[in-house]
C-alpha positions in Angstrom: -10.1 -8.4 24.2 -9.2 -4.7 23.6 -10.6 -3.4 20.3 -10.8 0.0 18.7 -14.1 1.1 17.4 -14.7 4.0 14.9 -17.7 5.4 16.7 -18.1 8.6 14.5 -16.0 10.5 12.1 -12.8 11.5 13.9 -13.7 9.5 17.0 -12.1 6.3 18.1 -13.3 4.5 21.3 -11.1 1.7 22.9 -13.5 -0.9 24.2 -13.5 -4.5 25.5 -15.0 -6.8 22.8 -15.8 -10.6 22.9 -12.9 -12.8 21.9 -13.7 -14.0 18.3 -14.0 -17.7 17.8 -12.7 -19.3 14.6 -15.3 -21.1 12.5 -14.7 -24.1 10.2 -11.7 -23.4 7.9 -10.6 -20.4 10.0 -7.8 -19.5 12.3 -7.6 -17.0 15.2 -4.6 -14.7 15.5 -3.2 -13.2 18.6 -2.1 -10.0 16.9 1.3 -8.4 17.3 0.5 -5.3 15.3 -1.3 -3.8 12.4 -0.3 -1.2 9.8 -2.4 2.0 9.3 -3.5 2.4 5.7 -4.2 5.6 3.8 -7.5 4.1 2.8 -8.5 4.4 6.5 -8.5 8.2 6.1 -11.8 8.6 4.3 -13.8 6.6 6.9 -11.9 8.5 9.6 -12.9 11.9 8.1 -16.5 10.7 7.4 -18.1 9.6 4.1 -21.9 10.1 3.5 -22.5 6.5 2.6 -20.8 5.0 5.7 -22.6 4.1 8.9 -21.2 4.5 12.4 -20.2 2.9 14.7 -18.0 0.4 12.9 -17.1 -3.1 13.9 -14.7 -3.7 16.8 -11.2 -3.7 15.3 -12.6 -2.5 12.0 -10.4 -0.5 9.5 -7.5 -2.7 10.5 -6.5 -4.9 7.6 -2.7 -5.1 7.8 -2.3 -7.4 10.7 0.3 -10.0 11.7 0.7 -12.2 14.7 0.6 -15.8 15.9 -2.1 -18.4 15.4 -3.6 -19.2 18.8 -6.7 -21.3 17.8 -7.7 -23.4 14.8 -11.2 -24.0 13.5 -12.5 -27.3 12.3 -10.9 -28.8 9.2 -7.8 -26.5 9.2 -4.6 -28.3 8.1 -1.1 -27.2 7.3 -1.1 -24.6 10.0 -0.5 -25.0 13.8 -1.0 -23.0 17.0 2.0 -20.9 17.5 2.7 -20.3 13.8 3.7 -16.7 13.1 1.7 -15.3 10.1 0.7 -12.3 8.1 -3.0 -12.2 7.4 -5.6 -10.8 5.0 -8.2 -10.0 7.6 -10.3 -6.9 8.4 -10.7 -6.4 12.1 -7.1 -6.2 13.2 -7.1 -3.0 15.3 -7.8 -5.3 18.2 -6.1 -7.9 20.3 -7.3 -10.8 18.2 -8.7 -11.4 14.7 -10.1 -14.3 12.7 -9.2 -15.1 9.1 -9.8 -17.9 6.6 -6.9 -20.3 6.8 -6.2 -19.8 3.1 -5.7 -16.1 3.8 -2.8 -16.3 6.1 0.8 -16.8 5.1 3.5 -18.2 7.5 6.4 -15.9 8.2 9.8 -17.6 8.2 12.3 -17.5 11.1 14.3 -14.9 9.2 11.5 -12.4 10.0 11.3 -13.2 13.7 11.0 -10.0 15.7 10.2 -7.9 12.6 6.9 -6.2 12.0 5.2 -7.4 8.8 2.1 -5.6 7.6 1.6 -8.1 4.8 -1.4 -6.6 3.0 0.2 -3.4 1.7 3.5 -5.2 1.0 1.6 -7.8 -1.0 -0.4 -5.1 -2.7 2.8 -3.4 -3.9 4.1 -6.7 -5.4 0.8 -7.3 -7.2 0.9 -3.7 -8.6 4.4 -4.3 -9.8 3.4 -7.5 -11.6 0.4 -5.7 -13.3 2.7 -2.9 -14.3 4.7 -5.2 -16.6 7.9 -3.1 -16.0 10.9 -4.2 -18.1 14.6 -3.3 -18.1 15.4 -0.1 -20.0 12.0 1.5 -19.6 11.4 4.9 -18.0 8.9 4.6 -15.2 7.4 7.7 -13.5 6.0 7.0 -10.0 3.7 9.7 -8.7 3.5 9.8 -5.0 6.3 8.4 -2.9 4.7 7.2 0.3 4.9 3.6 1.5 3.5 2.1 -1.8 5.5 4.4 -4.1 8.7 3.7 -2.2 8.3 -0.1 -2.5 7.4 0.2 -6.2 10.5 2.4 -6.7 12.7 -0.4 -5.4 11.0 -3.1 -7.4 11.1 -1.1 -10.7 14.7 0.0 -10.2 15.8 -3.6 -9.4 14.0 -4.7 -12.7 16.3 -2.4 -14.6 14.0 0.5 -15.2 14.9 4.2 -14.9 12.6 5.5 -12.2 11.5 9.2 -12.1 10.0 9.8 -8.6 7.5 12.6 -8.3 6.3 13.7 -4.8 5.5 16.8 -2.8 8.1 16.4 0.1 11.8 16.5 -0.3 12.2 13.8 2.3 9.9 11.6 0.1 12.2 12.2 -2.8 15.2 11.4 -0.7 13.5 8.1 0.2 13.0 7.4 -3.5 16.7 7.9 -4.1 17.4 5.5 -1.3 15.3 2.9 -3.1 17.0 3.5 -6.5 15.2 6.3 -8.2 17.4 7.8 -11.0 15.5 11.2 -11.1 13.4 13.1 -8.6 10.9 15.9 -9.3 9.1 18.0 -6.7 5.3 17.7 -7.2 4.4 21.4 -7.2 3.6 22.7 -10.7 1.8 20.6 -13.3 3.3 22.1 -16.4 6.8 22.4 -15.0 6.7 18.6 -14.1 5.6 17.8 -17.7 8.4 19.9 -19.2 11.0 18.3 -16.9 9.9 14.8 -17.8 10.0 15.8 -21.5 13.5 17.0 -21.1 14.5 13.7 -19.4 13.0 11.5 -22.2 14.3 12.7 -25.6 13.4 10.5 -28.5 15.6 9.6 -31.5 13.5 12.0 -33.6 14.1 14.9 -31.3 10.6 14.7 -29.8 10.1 13.7 -26.2 8.9 10.1 -25.8 7.7 10.5 -22.2 7.4 7.4 -20.1 6.6 3.8 -21.0 5.0 3.3 -17.6 3.4 5.7 -15.1 2.2 4.6 -11.7 -0.2 6.9 -10.0 0.1 6.2 -6.2 -1.8 9.1 -4.6 -5.5 8.5 -5.1 -6.4 12.1 -6.0 -7.6 13.7 -9.3 -4.6 15.9 -10.0 -2.0 13.0 -9.9 -4.2 11.0 -12.2 -4.3 13.9 -14.7 -0.6 14.3 -14.3 -0.1 10.6 -15.1 -2.2 11.0 -18.2 0.2 13.8 -19.3 3.4 11.8 -18.6 2.5 8.5 -20.3 4.0 8.0 -23.7 2.4 6.6 -26.8 1.5 2.9 -26.4 2.5 3.0 -22.7 0.7 1.7 -19.6 -0.9 3.9 -17.0 -1.2 2.1 -13.7 -3.7 3.3 -11.1 -2.4 2.3 -7.7 -3.8 5.2 -5.7 -7.0 4.3 -3.8 -9.7 6.6 -5.2 -12.6 6.2 -2.8 -13.8 9.7 -2.3 -16.1 10.1 -5.3 -16.1 9.9 -9.2 -13.2 11.0 -11.4 -13.1 12.7 -14.8 -10.3 11.6 -17.1 -9.0 12.9 -20.4 -10.3 10.1 -22.6 -9.3 12.0 -25.7 -5.6 11.9 -24.6 -6.0 8.2 -23.6 -7.4 7.4 -27.0 -4.9 9.5 -28.9 -1.9 8.0 -27.1 -3.3 4.4 -27.5 -2.4 3.6 -23.9 -3.3 0.7 -21.6 -4.9 1.7 -18.3 -4.7 -0.8 -15.5 -6.6 -0.6 -12.2 -4.1 -2.5 -10.1 -6.3 -3.1 -7.1 -6.7 -6.9 -6.8 -9.9 -8.4 -5.4 -9.2 -12.1 -6.0 -8.0 -13.5 -2.7 -5.7 -16.0 -4.5 -4.0 -13.1 -6.3 -3.7 -11.1 -3.1 -2.1 -14.1 -1.4 0.3 -14.4 -4.4 1.6 -10.9 -3.8 1.8 -11.5 0.0 3.9 -14.6 -0.5 6.2 -12.8 -3.0 6.7 -10.0 -0.5 7.5 -12.4 2.3 10.1 -14.1 0.2 11.7 -10.8 -0.9 12.0 -9.4 2.7 13.1 -12.8 4.2 15.8 -13.1 1.5 17.0 -9.5 2.1 16.2 -8.5 -1.5 14.0 -5.8 0.0 14.3 -4.0 3.3 11.1 -2.2 4.4 12.6 -1.1 7.7 13.0 2.6 6.7 9.3 2.8 5.9 8.1 2.0 9.4 8.6 5.4 10.8 5.9 5.9 13.5 4.6 3.4 16.1 1.6 3.7 18.4 -0.2 1.6 21.0 -3.8 0.7 20.2 -5.1 3.4 22.5 -3.4 6.0 20.3 -5.0 4.9 17.0 -6.6 8.3 16.6 -3.1 9.9 16.7 -1.8 7.3 14.2 -4.6 8.1 11.8 -4.0 11.9 12.2 -0.3 11.3 11.4 -1.2 9.3 8.4 -3.3 12.2 7.2 -1.0 15.1 8.2 2.4 13.4 7.5 4.6 15.0 10.2 8.3 15.3 9.5 9.9 12.0 8.6 6.5 10.2 8.3 6.1 7.3 5.9 3.9 4.6 7.6 2.4 4.1 11.1 2.2 0.8 12.8 -0.1 0.0 15.7 1.6 -2.3 18.2 -0.7 -4.7 20.0 1.8 -6.5 22.2 
């Protein structure tokens, strides 16, 4: 099968790899496509604790396709079923996943791409955020994840303040229901703008009941600390994988906030979010189509990774098409 291999930082080689065989309790997928995740960028750039080359298909964890082989003991699934998978070698023609980590895609999604892992991640983050009607929610970073969360929070009855660098990202947030948008350029100006948008009954700004940091860099995390109100919940959705962080613990203590790391590692919880996402898209409660802006064949995975890093005009998310 064709498979992409990360042979060195900034270097992808397209190779022919052996067809994987499903073991007991596993299924094999003939992949239709795989999303490109921002978490791919650090391995793409090179991290000192990583080793190269990677596995064939490695980095790819947002795959979907059809089951073409079943391992021993698998029940409830059949060859030909179209599924989204939580698997980790999906920049290839085929991948193998445990049967309890694939979710069937209903007929309403036929012909549509479905990078299930990031969609499920967004639904899990939303659940952990405990967003309620009437709250003011700041979302810092309107990429794929921030856009989905904007829609979910807005539909829950919250007033969303979207904060992002690019005007087109803020326009996307408006499309998904954001009530206010702020260009992410000046730390203190953003804080003053949010204060003005959140007056309290005593004349003092109350700031935000919820802040979701969806960038994965130090400054947005510091900004989230400044924007959260007393007794609020700061939700870390950005993927911080490039080294330690320092946080203003004094301000966290003083405000009495809850801090939630919304990255799920329990496969059962990951699958819960994936199933919720499938239901939302299949029932037309959420349309992710505007988020799939750039598509590449497997042989152009390097270009897809560069676009994910550089964000050319109109970019939100890249998909690698495998059929």
